[in-house]
N, C-alpha and C positions, 0 to 999 in steps of 0.2 A: 427107695423113689427116685427116678434119674431126671435130671431136667436135659430134655431133648428136642436142640431146635430143627425147623424144617425150613428147606429155604426152597421154594416154589409150590401153588399151592393148585395144580393142577389133577386128574382126577385119580393116581399115584398118590399125591403127597395128602389130599385128603382121608386117603382110605388107612396109610401109615396113621397119620392122626387119630382116627377114628380107634384104631386096633390097639395103640400106644397111652392114648389119654387114660383111662381104667384102670392104667398101673402107675403111670409118671406122669410129671410135670413137663407136658407138649404147650409149646409154640412156634403159630407158623408164619412165616414172613415172607410176605409176596409184594410183588409189585403194582399187580393190577391190584383196580378198584372194586371187584369183588372176585372172590376165589372161586375158580375153576372156571373162570367166564376169560374168552370164547372158549369151550368146551373142542376138546381136541381128540374124540374118541365116538367110536359107532354107540349110538343108543339101542344096545342090546343086551340082552345076555339069554343065556337058555338053562338058566338055575333058577328058578323063581324060589325056592327054598334060600338062596343064597342075597336074592334079590332083594326078597324082604328081612331079612337078618341086615342087612346093609343099613336099612332105610329105620328099622326099630318103632315097627309100627306108627311113624308121623302119615300125618296127612298126604294122599298121593293124586289126589283130584286133577292135578295143573301136570302131571305127569302122561295125560294125555295116554293111556297106558294099551298097547294091545296084546294078547294072548293068544295065539295060536302054537299048537304044535307041540305049548312048553318052552316055545321063544316069546321071550316079553321085548318088545320096543317100548321108547318113552322117551323124554323129553331130557335131553343132555345136560343145557346148563340150570332146568329148573332141580334136576338130579343132584347137581352139584350142591346148589342151595340150601334142598333139606340135608344134605350130610354135613355141607358149615354150622348148621342149626342144631343137627345134633351134636359136632363136636365142643358148640360154645356150649351149650345147654351141660356137656361133661366137664367145663373146665378148662379148654384147649384158650390159649392166648392167641386171641391174631392180631397182628400187626397186615394191614392191606397197605398200599399207594405206599410201600417202603420199600428199599433198596439197603443190599449189603453194602457199603465203600471200602472198609477195611477186615482184614479178617486174620487173625493171628492164634496160633495154638500155646496154650501158654502147659504149667508143667500137669496140673487136674483139670484145666479148664479151654475151653474155647473158646476165645473171645470175639464176638459179634459187632461190629460198628455201624449204626443203621443210622439212615438219614431218609425224611419222606414226607410221613402223616403227622407226626411230631415239630411241633415248632422250632423245637433242640433236638441233634441229634445225640443216640445215645449206648451204651455198654451194654451186649447183653451176653450173659455169662451162660454155657451151658454144660453138661459133664459128655452131650452126645451132639452131632447134626448129620442130619439128610440131606445132600442139596439134590434137588432134582431141578435146578434152576433152568437148565438147557434143556428140558422136555419141556419146562412152560411155552407158550404160544408167544409171547409176545414181551416187552421190558417197556419202561418208564422211555417214550419217544425214540433217543439213541444210548439213553442212559441203560447200562448191566451192571448187576451183582458182579461184583472186585471181591470174588472171592480165592484165596490164594493156600488151602488148606492142605498139608501131606501128612496126617499122621491116621494112627488107628483108633482116633476116636470119632473119627469123621469117615461116612459114606458116600459115596458118589455114585449110583447105579448105571450102568450101561447099559441103556435101552437102546436095540436098533429101532430108527425111524426110516419111514418113508412121507413123500409128498402125497398130497391129496386135495383135491377141491370136494369141500362139501355142500350141498346146497338146498335149501327147504324148499317144497312148492307143492302144489296141489298134486293129488291123487291122480285126481283128472284127466291130468296131463303126463303119464306115465308110459300111457299106452302109442305115444308118440314118440319114446325115448328109448334110445340102448347103447350099447356100451359102457355101461357102467357098471362100476366093483360091485356093491351091493345097495339095496335099496331098500329102507326100513320104513314101513306105513306104518300109522299112527289115528288112533279115535278121532283125530279134530282134524281130519281127512284132509293132513300134509303127510309128505313121506321125504325123509331123509334121504336122498342120495347121495353116494360116494366113487367120485370119476378119479381114473390116475391115468399117469403119459398121458395128458393134454388130451383124454378123451371127453373132454366134457360140452353138454351140450347146453341148446339155451330151450327152455321150454313153454311152452305155446305162452304161458297167463305169465312167464317170468317168476324170477328166483324172487321169493319174500325176504329169504336173507341167505346169505353165502359168505365163506370165506376159505382160505388156502391153509392147510395147518399139516404140521407133520406129526402123524400119528405112531404108536407103538405097533412095529411089523417086523413078526419074526416067522419069517416063510408064511405066513398071513398077516390078515390083517387083525391085531387083536382086539377082544370082547371085554367085557364090563370083567365077567368069568377068569381073565383072562391077568387083568389087571389086582385084581382082589390074589390072586395068587402070587403075582410078586409082590403086591405089599406085604404079603406074608412072611415071603422069604427075606427081606427086607427088615422085617421086626424081628425075625429072630434072629440075623445077625445083629440087632442093636441091643438085643437080651442078651446075647451071646461075648459082648466088649468088656 
């Protein structure tokens, strides 16, 4: 059993933790108040079996799923909340509102010195570290993780990113909107709308919520299925170290 630290808790980090925590001691370190918030991935999947596998039988009523032609649209932040609950039950240690202020590669371990949620900073030691902090959306104020690791026990995935504007609006307002990259309707009568290249519009009833994100984009906007595949590749790398 390895001790594995995951820095950053976007969807990719949560999926890696879910895959690794069954046979390893996993710790997530993230600067956000809640893991995976705000979400920077589109709430949709083309694989219902995969979707159900990830949730592991948890109550998904708050996802407002809309299933059509094998495509599942869902509420992203609540999806991350359910994965967080799942990995916590499976033994994952979670440090939220916490950042790395120093990192060192030792002979057999990686040391991360943390500050944030605890009264006193502490040193954490891991066999391996997965650093996806640059793909997380927001850090605490202007403070970012200070990570200077260059060793064969640390993995820093290179994910191509693209900037998008994401807004939630009433489905009834979609008739007067166009030029969006994708639109994902849900059963709560709301739709998740993604715009790129400064094409965003203002819905008649206004945005219920909105945000700018850097999303995983590799010739196309990646969805849950793609994040799962990338997480599996990263976990294979960790297992082979």
